[in-house]
Phi, psi and omega in degrees: 000011176298323177292333171294319178290322185290320180299311177297327172303306183293337184265332181242002181237113356279170019269353179282157175281141170297328177293322177296318178297321179295324183291316179299323176290328177283333179285339172281323185273002176238149174266188177290342175262006174097005182281147179280128180230167177265118187284149182279176182291323184290319179298315185296320184289323174296321177300317176305311182297323174295321180293323181289324177289328179283330178289319179294321171308308183299319180297319176300313182292326180284332174286327181289322177296312182289336179288325181284348180283100176212157180267074190293314189283317175296322180301318183288325183280330183273327181287347175283344177293298183301344175300334180287326189290322181267346183072025181233162177236153179246144180276170180288335176297321182294318178300322181286321179300314184290330182289341179276006173298133177287152180293339181283341178278158176299320181294320179295327175292318182292328177295324182279326181283321188227072180290338175285000183258131182302146180296331174298322182290318176294322174298316175300323178294332178274352178294139168088357180267149179272128182291336178279316181243091192234136177254107187286332185289320176297326176292312179302317180296326179290319183295325177294319174298318177297322181285331175287321174295320174303313185293320180292323170302323176291319178289325187076194183285340180291341184269349179286188178285161185303309183291314174304313182293325177285333175284324181288325180291330179283319178276348180055051184280130184253157178292131179231154174272126183267130182248152176296133176283139176277140184278139179292147177287320181247136176270123184276154180290140177290120177274147179282105182249144178280145185280169181280134178284127179246129182269130183271094183225179176284132188284346175279354171266103193275355177288344172276349187289129178299142182272144181270140182266105180252031183288323182279351184283127178283140183243140175293155187284142187284161183288146179299144181278161179311319183297316176293323177296320176295322177295315177298319179292320177298321181290326178296310180295332175292333175279335169284325180236077180283153010263018188284148184272164175300321179297328174300321182283315180310322181294339179276317180297326184274355183282124179290356178291335180259111189286327184231156174307327180296308185297325183289318176291325176299317184289331177290315183294327176294324175298316175300321187286333181281341182261006181222158182292155178281174181262143175304152187294317177300311179298321180296318187292317181295319175291324174287325169297321175297320183287325172303312180297329182277324186267343180297323177301327185283336184233044186272356176266010178280149174286186181293322176294316181292330180288323177288333168296327178287326175293323174294318177292333172289321185286317183290330177289326181287324177289325184283335181263009177058036171095004175283111186296318181294313178292330173296315181296321180287322178296325184290316183293322175302319180293321178304309186292321176294320184287327173296333175266034182298333182282333182089015180283343175271350175056061173265009182177190177264127184254131178246145179281171183295139179290145184286155177291156176293332179288324182289334180286338177296128177282119179272121183268142178289149177279128182274144183295153177269346178201185180290153178289156180296139180277125179293158173293149182298153181283157180285134181272339181284125179286147180290153176291143179268141179295146185292146173297154179295142187280333182248149176259146179290146179284153186278358177261358184269158177286140179231149181268123180265123180289149181287133183272127179294137171299134182280123185276120180278112181286152182288147178302139179299335178261013184298328178298329183264329186242102183293345177290337181274356178288153183294139177288142189241122181284161184274179183277184187277353177278292182253350182065036182225354177082006188237021181103189179289082183260349180288309187289320177298329181293326174302312182296316181292325177296317172296322180296314178299322175298313180295325177293320180295316175297320178300313180293324177297317176285330172296324173297313170310317180295315176298323180293317179294323176305317184294321184291332180293163181279184187290342180270301191271329183053051177095341175067222183285339179292310182297316181297324178298307179304320178298318180295316183298322184292319175300325181291320184279341172299305183299318180297314177303319181295322179292316179297330177292315179295325181289319176301316182296319182292319177298317177301316179292315183294320179296321177294323177296316179298316184289327176288335176082001184241104182288348178269015177230126186238116167266120181258018179297142177086009182242165173265171181295324177293319180293319186294321177295316175300312180293324176291323178292320174296325185288311175307326184291329192250341176258122179283126175243154185200186184291325190273331182238080176275157170272118182264122180258127180255113181245352183087162178276002181082026181299330185251011178267182183283136179058023167066032187237124182293138175265327183290318184306310181288321185288322176288326180294321179293315180301310188290327182284330177289331176272011176065039170270149174281102183248128167247166185241156168211178190307317190254003183172219184228159172232124182252124181244043173091189183258159183283000000 
């Protein structure tokens, strides 16, 4: 009966176990007394039907187990990060729907292998592909390429290598679509063109280096100067307070009697209030209470002194606008913004120093001598007696004190101003020995990140290979899922090293600038920037008087010239109940609500 066992084993194993088949076959080959008998054809057919039912149940249970294999917690944690990139939110129903995809389906495999990618991106990558003949590795490679391009667009030119980023910043090279060149119909005759003349001189003498013509290279527009900002601010005030002209407000801003733009505007509004009739008391109280209800939720985190300033600004704005609520509200918000920039770090106007006292302005005339100076007595011509030399000499075997030799100061070469090669060498700093900040530590994190990404790609290739080899039901089973799990672990390691490299770069800039309340996030992604800012806010106390200034940039190097970091960070901080204000180049955090 070995042939019967081998036949049944080849047909039903797997998914059934061979020991179960041997036990069922042994029951047919023995009677009740333990004697060996030959099973009939009917018994064998009945055994085959039983084995078919057991194998179908085993297939269904295996499919259910593979369908339940998904990274529910990891998918929820990582899918919240890409939402900041696009500035959109997904509902819980979408996440639950995407987590229920079976592993045997292409979308389920992509969810298990790439849990940090949004489900919408995975679906769009699968659109247009043939379900029967699908190359999963090509789809995974396309998705990873799109993610790399998106990350480079978020980082901008500051996130590239130093040499490449420096070259691109100088030339301002923009992304262009390369098209296939058409072959010309007629081949033109080759013209005799003269080659470029190269001068053979000393390379250290830079006056012989040909100058680059950068006349046609477009440069980004520079930030407006304070005088332009004052002109724009005066024009805006003229629209809020007619019939006064912009020159009327500029006279107050340019006056040295007012130290800050806030004081100048407050004095200007006081003068306007004194020159026009007042508002009836009943109407004034109603409008003031309505304005307080509108503006109080926005400034509920203010202390008592700042709240009194807000009330004073509302009163003077309401009187200056003759009871126009909308104009008074805009004017009060403008006063609050100018008051928050009392230190002048946002450069919202011209700041004047305190006027000097009249006593300091008086020129002190020196007292002229009334006569010639006294003549000193003549020096003594006799030289002073020298002390006698020591009579005894020290022995050569005794201890002697050796004077410390002074270090020789190296004077610069006389031709160092004209020939840079003769200049003295300058050592790097203590961080990265390169003179550009802490460049040693980020390189370590970048090497670890690149190694983790390389291992992740290898594991993803193995996972797609095993998934392709499986049948239409199991699709590689637990082997493909194992490689997908390992790839996810290395993806998390690479993401962690990228955050550490970005944090080291940002902290190096803070140390170099010397201002702990200023954070420059150039060269980081939205995910890295949000983590870094939240960590800084946990350790650094912020308030209305000491706000945290976040520099995100104007988006000059981003897609469509729109900043990606600024809206993403603002959305994340507002969800944590932080008081966030905006300015042209970033955000300002003034504590929690």
